[in-house]
N, C-alpha and C positions, 0 to 999 in steps of 0.2 A: 937611368932604368937600372934597376937590380934585381939578381936571385932574390924572390921574398922568403925559401927554406928549403930545408934538404940538403943532399953532400955540394951541391954549388952557391949554399946559401949566402947573400952579399956580394957575390959576384957582377960588379959592371957592366951591362950589353951595351952594346953602341948601335943608336938608330941613326937611321936619315934624318937630317934637319928638314925642316919644315913639312907641315903637316898636308901637302898635296899629295906625293906619292904615297907615306904612310900615316898612320894614325896609330900610333901605337894603344895598347889600353891601357888605361889606367892604375894605378896600383894599387887600389881600393876595388875596383873591378877585378883584377886580378886576382885578388884577396879572398874577395867573394868567390868566384868563380874556382876556385880550388878547393875552397872551404868546402866547397857542395860535392864533391867527388873525390875528398881526401882518402876514400878506404875502396878505390876504385882503380887508382891507378899504377898500382905497385906489380910490374910485370907484363906490365900490357902494350900492346902496339899502337901508336899513336900517329894521325895524320895532323900535321899544320898547312894546311890548303889556306892558299893568302899570306904567307908565313910574314912577311915583313921583315923584321926584325930576328924574326924564331924567338920571340921571348916566350911564348906560349908553349912550343914545343920543350926549349931549354927548360921551363919551369917542370913539366912535367919529364922531365928525363932526368931530373932535380929530384923528386920526389920518387923516384925508383922504375918510371915508363923502362920498358927492353929496352926499346928503339924506337924512333920518331923518324918519319919524312916529311920533311919540307918543300912544299911546293910554292913556285913564286917564278913570275913571269918579268918583274924589273930587274934590271942585269944589275943595276945599283945595288937594291936591297939584297939579292943574290951574293954580293961580293960583301956586305954585312953580314948575314947569315955565317958564311964562310969563316968571316973573323972573328964572331964569336961563337962559335963551334969550336975552334982552333984555342981561342982565349980559353975558353973552358974545360978543351980539353978529354972533350967528348966525342968529337967526331968520329968514332969509330961505333958509336950509337945511331948514327945520324947517319938520314940516306938523302941528300940537298937536289932538286929536282927543280932544274931550270925548265919551267913550262907554264902554259895557260890552262889554271882549274878545269874547264871542263872536257882540255885534251888528257889531262892526268887523270882524269876519272873514268875513260875509255878502256884503261887497263885491268888488268887481271891481279887484284890483290884484297888483303883483307885488314880492317883495321877494328880496334877497341874502343878509341875513343876518337871523336874528330872535334877540332878547333875549326868554326868558319870564321875568320874576320877581313871582310873583305871592304873596297872601298863602299860607303855609304849612297843609300840613295841610286843603284845601277841595277837592281834586281838581281845581283850573282849568286846569292844566298838561294833564289826561286829556283834558278837557272842548274845549278847543282846540286840539288837535293834529289832528285830523283834518282841521276846516275850513283851519286854518294851512298844513298840507303843499298846501294845491290853491292857494295863495297865492306860494309861494315856486319863486326860480330854479330850473334843473337841477343845477345844482352850488352849489346854496346850502348853508348850515348855518343850523339851528333851536339854539338855547343856550339851557334850561332850566336855573333856579334852584330848588331845593325844597329840604325839610328831607332829612338824610341816610337819615333812615327813610323815603322818600315811595316808592311803589310806581310806576314807568314802564314803559308797554308798552315790549317789545325792538322792535317795529315797528309802524307807523301807516300806511298806504296806500304802502308802498314805501320809506320812509324808515324808517332803522333807526339805533341807537345805533351811533354810531361811537367813543363813548370817555363813560366816567365818572370822575369824580375829586370827593374828597372834599376840605372845607376846613372845620375845626374840626365846626360843626354843621350846614355847607351842602354840598350835591351837584350840582356840574354835569351834566352831560347835556348831551351832541351829539347831532344826529339829522343824518343826509346821505342822499340816497337812494342807495336799491342799486344 
């Protein structure tokens, strides 16, 4: 897996082997996601919840995000993210947190862009959205990656689905403040 563009373009990122623990976002899905928000990334504060390998947050940093918080609860995945951040020499722009997602969302923080790419079919997006909306800036965006057959609420705390797009087995859902 590689960083698509920006200051880290072409850098190889390590991932955990096997799809059981983490399921990396495909290159095509990642390209579509970042093309859709390309003018919203510069100097923004990003959250990569269920970070896995950290590829979404690292891509955002490569494209000019100011800082990214990576949240991961799997010790092996956490170590992979740590290595990827060091390899890319961007640890100074990253906050790496070992925590369950719901516990992390109880903190007081504020984000402009949030990526949620949890294990599929476990209702983790639905469980996290109410708390996450309280941490988002007014003009922020929440982007959820789920299986294409997962149902997400149309609205959560005045945040509404603004866009949905299928990519193979994956569904990207964007929430914005209504």
